C-alpha positions in Angstrom: -9.5 52.0 83.2 -12.7 53.0 81.5 -13.4 52.1 77.9 -13.1 55.8 76.9 -9.6 55.9 78.3 -8.8 52.8 76.3 -10.1 54.3 73.1 -8.2 57.5 73.6 -5.1 55.3 73.8 -6.1 53.3 70.8 -6.7 56.5 68.7 -3.3 57.7 69.8 -1.8 54.4 68.5 -3.7 54.9 65.2 -2.2 58.4 64.8 1.2 57.1 65.7 0.9 54.4 63.1 -0.3 56.8 60.5 2.5 59.3 61.1 5.1 56.5 61.2 4.0 55.1 57.9 2.7 58.1 56.0 5.5 60.1 57.5 8.2 58.5 55.3 5.7 58.4 52.5 5.4 62.2 52.7 9.1 62.5 53.0 9.7 60.5 49.8 7.3 62.8 48.0 9.1 65.9 49.2 12.5 64.3 48.2 11.2 63.3 44.8 11.7 66.9 43.8 15.2 67.2 45.3 17.2 63.9 45.1 16.5 62.5 41.7 18.8 63.6 38.8 17.0 61.9 35.9 13.8 60.1 34.9 15.1 56.7 36.1 16.0 58.0 39.6 12.6 59.6 39.9 11.0 56.3 39.1 13.2 54.6 41.7 12.0 57.1 44.4 8.4 56.7 43.5 8.7 52.9 43.4 10.1 52.8 46.9 6.6 53.7 48.2 4.6 52.6 45.2 3.4 49.2 46.7 2.6 50.6 50.2 1.5 54.3 50.1 -2.2 53.4 49.7 -2.1 51.0 52.7 -0.4 53.6 54.8 -3.4 55.9 54.3 -5.7 53.3 55.8 -4.4 54.3 59.2 -5.8 57.9 58.6 -9.2 56.6 57.6 -9.3 54.3 60.7 -8.2 57.0 63.0 -10.9 59.4 61.7 -13.6 56.7 61.8 -12.6 55.6 65.4 -12.7 59.3 66.5 -16.2 59.7 65.0 -17.5 56.5 66.6 -15.8 56.7 70.0 -15.7 60.5 70.6 -18.5 62.1 68.4 -18.3 65.5 70.3 -14.5 65.6 69.7 -15.0 64.8 66.1 -17.7 67.4 65.6 -15.7 70.2 67.2 -12.5 69.2 65.5 -13.8 68.9 62.0 -16.0 72.0 62.2 -13.3 74.2 63.7 -10.5 72.9 61.6 -12.6 72.6 58.4 -10.4 74.6 56.0 -7.0 73.1 57.0 -8.5 69.6 57.0 -10.1 70.2 53.6 -6.8 71.4 52.3 -5.2 68.2 53.5 -8.0 66.1 51.9 -7.6 67.9 48.6 -3.8 67.3 48.7 -4.3 63.6 49.5 -6.7 63.2 46.5 -4.4 65.0 44.1 -1.4 63.0 45.5 -3.2 59.8 44.6 -3.9 61.0 41.1 -0.2 62.1 40.8 1.0 58.6 41.7 -1.4 56.9 39.2 -1.3 59.4 36.3 2.4 60.3 36.1 3.3 57.2 34.0 0.2 57.2 31.8 1.7 59.2 29.1 5.3 59.2 27.7 5.5 63.0 27.6 8.1 65.0 29.6 5.7 67.9 30.3 3.0 65.6 31.5 5.3 63.8 33.9 6.8 67.1 35.1 3.3 68.4 36.0 2.5 65.4 38.1 5.9 65.4 39.7 5.4 68.9 40.9 1.9 67.9 42.1 3.5 65.0 44.1 6.0 67.3 45.7 3.6 69.9 46.8 0.8 67.5 47.9 3.4 65.7 50.1 4.9 68.9 51.5 1.7 70.7 52.5 0.0 67.8 54.4 3.3 67.2 56.2 3.2 70.8 57.4 -0.5 71.1 58.0 -0.8 68.0 60.2 1.8 69.6 62.5 -0.2 72.8 62.6 -3.4 71.0 63.4 -2.0 68.8 66.2 -0.1 71.7 67.8 -3.4 73.6 68.0 -5.2 70.7 69.5 -2.6 70.4 72.2 -2.3 74.1 72.8 -6.1 74.7 73.0 -8.4 76.6 70.8 -11.4 78.9 71.2 -14.2 76.6 72.3 -17.3 78.0 74.0 -19.6 76.6 76.7 -21.5 74.7 74.0 -18.4 72.9 72.8 -18.3 74.8 69.5 -15.3 76.4 67.9 -15.7 80.2 67.8 -12.3 81.2 66.5 -11.1 81.9 62.9 -8.6 80.2 60.6 -6.1 82.9 61.4 -6.3 81.9 65.1 -4.9 78.5 64.1 -1.8 80.2 62.5 -0.1 81.1 65.7 3.6 80.8 66.3 3.4 77.6 68.3 1.3 75.9 65.6 3.5 77.1 62.8 6.5 75.8 64.6 4.7 72.5 65.0 4.2 72.4 61.3 7.9 73.0 60.6 8.7 70.2 63.0 6.5 67.6 61.3 7.7 68.7 57.8 11.4 68.4 58.8 10.8 65.1 60.7 8.9 63.5 57.9 11.5 64.6 55.4 14.2 63.1 57.6 12.2 59.9 58.0 11.7 59.7 54.3 15.3 60.3 53.5 16.3 57.4 55.9 13.7 55.2 54.2 15.1 56.0 50.7 18.6 55.2 51.9 17.3 51.9 53.2 15.4 51.0 50.1 17.8 52.0 47.3 21.3 51.4 46.0 23.9 53.4 44.1 24.2 57.2 43.9 20.6 57.9 45.1 21.3 56.0 48.3 24.3 58.1 49.1 22.5 61.3 48.3 19.6 60.2 50.6 22.0 59.7 53.4 23.4 63.3 52.9 19.8 64.6 52.8 19.0 62.7 56.0 21.9 64.3 57.8 20.7 67.8 56.9 17.0 67.1 57.5 17.8 65.4 60.8 19.9 68.3 62.0 17.1 70.7 61.2 14.6 68.4 62.9 16.7 68.2 66.0 16.9 72.0 66.4 13.2 72.6 65.7 11.9 69.6 67.7 13.9 70.5 70.7 12.3 74.0 70.8 8.8 72.8 70.1 8.8 69.8 72.4 10.4 71.8 75.2 7.7 74.5 74.7 5.0 71.8 74.8 6.4 70.3 78.0 6.7 73.7 79.8 3.2 74.7 78.8 1.3 71.6 80.0 3.5 68.6 80.2 3.8 66.0 82.9 6.1 63.2 83.9 4.8 60.8 81.3 5.2 63.4 78.5 8.7 64.2 79.7 9.6 60.6 79.4 8.3 60.5 75.8 10.2 63.7 75.1 13.4 62.1 76.4 12.8 59.0 74.2 12.2 61.1 71.2 15.5 63.1 71.7 17.6 60.0 72.3 16.1 58.1 69.3 16.6 61.1 67.0 20.3 61.4 68.0 20.7 57.7 67.6 19.1 57.8 64.1 21.5 60.6 63.1 24.5 58.6 64.4 23.3 55.4 62.6 22.8 57.3 59.4 26.3 58.7 59.6 27.6 55.1 59.9 25.5 53.9 57.0 23.5 51.7 59.3 20.2 52.3 57.4 18.2 49.7 59.2 18.9 51.1 62.6 18.5 54.7 61.4 15.1 53.9 60.0 14.0 52.1 63.2 15.2 54.9 65.4 13.6 57.6 63.2 10.4 55.7 63.5 10.8 55.6 67.3 11.3 59.4 67.2 8.0 59.9 65.3 6.2 57.5 67.7 7.6 59.1 70.8 6.9 62.7 69.6 3.3 61.9 68.8 2.9 60.0 72.0 4.2 63.0 73.9 1.5 65.2 72.4 -1.3 62.8 73.4 0.2 62.4 76.9 0.2 66.2 77.2 -3.4 66.4 76.0 -4.9 63.7 78.2 -7.5 63.7 79.8 -8.6 66.5 77.5 -9.3 65.8 73.8 -9.9 69.5 72.8 -8.8 72.0 75.4 -10.5 75.4 75.4 -8.3 78.5 75.5 -11.3 80.6 76.6 -12.1 78.7 79.8 -10.7 75.4 81.0 -14.1 74.4 82.3 -15.3 74.3 78.6 -12.6 71.9 77.5 -13.8 68.6 76.0 -12.5 65.6 78.0 -12.4 61.9 77.3 -15.4 61.3 79.5 -17.8 64.0 78.3 -16.9 63.7 74.6 -17.2 59.9 74.4 -20.0 57.6 73.0 -22.0 55.3 75.2 -20.4 52.4 77.1 -22.3 50.0 74.8 -20.9 51.6 71.6 -17.4 51.5 73.0 -17.8 47.8 74.0 -18.9 46.8 70.5 -16.0 48.8 69.0 -13.6 47.1 71.3 -14.7 43.6 70.1 -14.5 44.6 66.5 -11.1 46.1 66.9 -9.8 43.0 68.8 -10.9 40.8 65.9 -10.0 42.9 62.9 -6.8 44.7 64.0 -4.5 41.6 64.0 -5.7 40.7 60.5 -4.9 44.2 59.1 -1.5 44.2 60.8 -0.7 40.8 59.4 -1.7 41.8 55.9 0.2 45.0 55.9 3.3 43.4 57.4 3.2 40.8 54.7 3.1 43.5 52.1 6.2 45.2 53.5 7.9 41.8 53.6 7.2 41.0 50.0 8.6 44.4 48.8 11.5 44.5 51.3 14.4 44.4 48.8 16.4 47.4 47.6 15.9 48.8 44.2 18.1 50.9 41.9 18.1 52.3 38.4 19.0 48.9 37.0 15.6 47.7 38.0 13.9 50.4 35.9 13.0 49.2 32.4 13.9 51.6 29.5 
């Protein structure tokens, strides 16, 4: 295995980690506008992710930085061609941070309502747009012989990509609902389980169509295996949720996210940005990568720093592992 193959796999792992962690984070943001019945319950929902949401976003920064360093040609084509969608995601993430921090700064109902709406929409839109972006990457976009994107924003809004966006939105909402049922108690826990049942059913229908479409277009044996794991894990998560086994439901919904993202990367490899104009113009792991020396240095840095980051983030989740309810919210 070449180092560029290794770094393609590592970047895939970073995106899997990001969607696993930020996925339920987005889901909680979407559900904050649907599940809570009063101010105390809204605070419970926000507090389930309050200690961890900023750490979850580190995975995105690392994935983007690793792509820039390991595959500069991929990074350049991706961020120039997908400039507007990625800018929209960036703006949403910035406003979302402000919503988390500013909502409780004033004891004013209108002020809180503004930031609650902001939290809802800035969770929903990225959850949808990430699916659109990755669906286009896998499907292929208009890349010319110079490796430059020559399409328009409207080219990115094709049926396959829009379906991909609906899948990630439904999947993240399901993942978030299962997380809320795992982290809360009382009435909000029961409503989260009901929401998980509906969101999971929607995810199952949409994902089956999208992943089957992906497999039929450019899949292989490895991607088919990942598809099977995703389907089995999703059905298992729905069954566990129905039996109020929240720990198993959350674990299996996480496996669903991981397997679905892995399938996309397994379908994509060895390309990193397929060209829909001419397959010979597609960017591959070998011609889009940095020098061997750069990849070697990155590998040593990752080998030293990654375990430390994982230990710290794991410790954070362990500290805040207990359930919370409205009785924990001060008046």
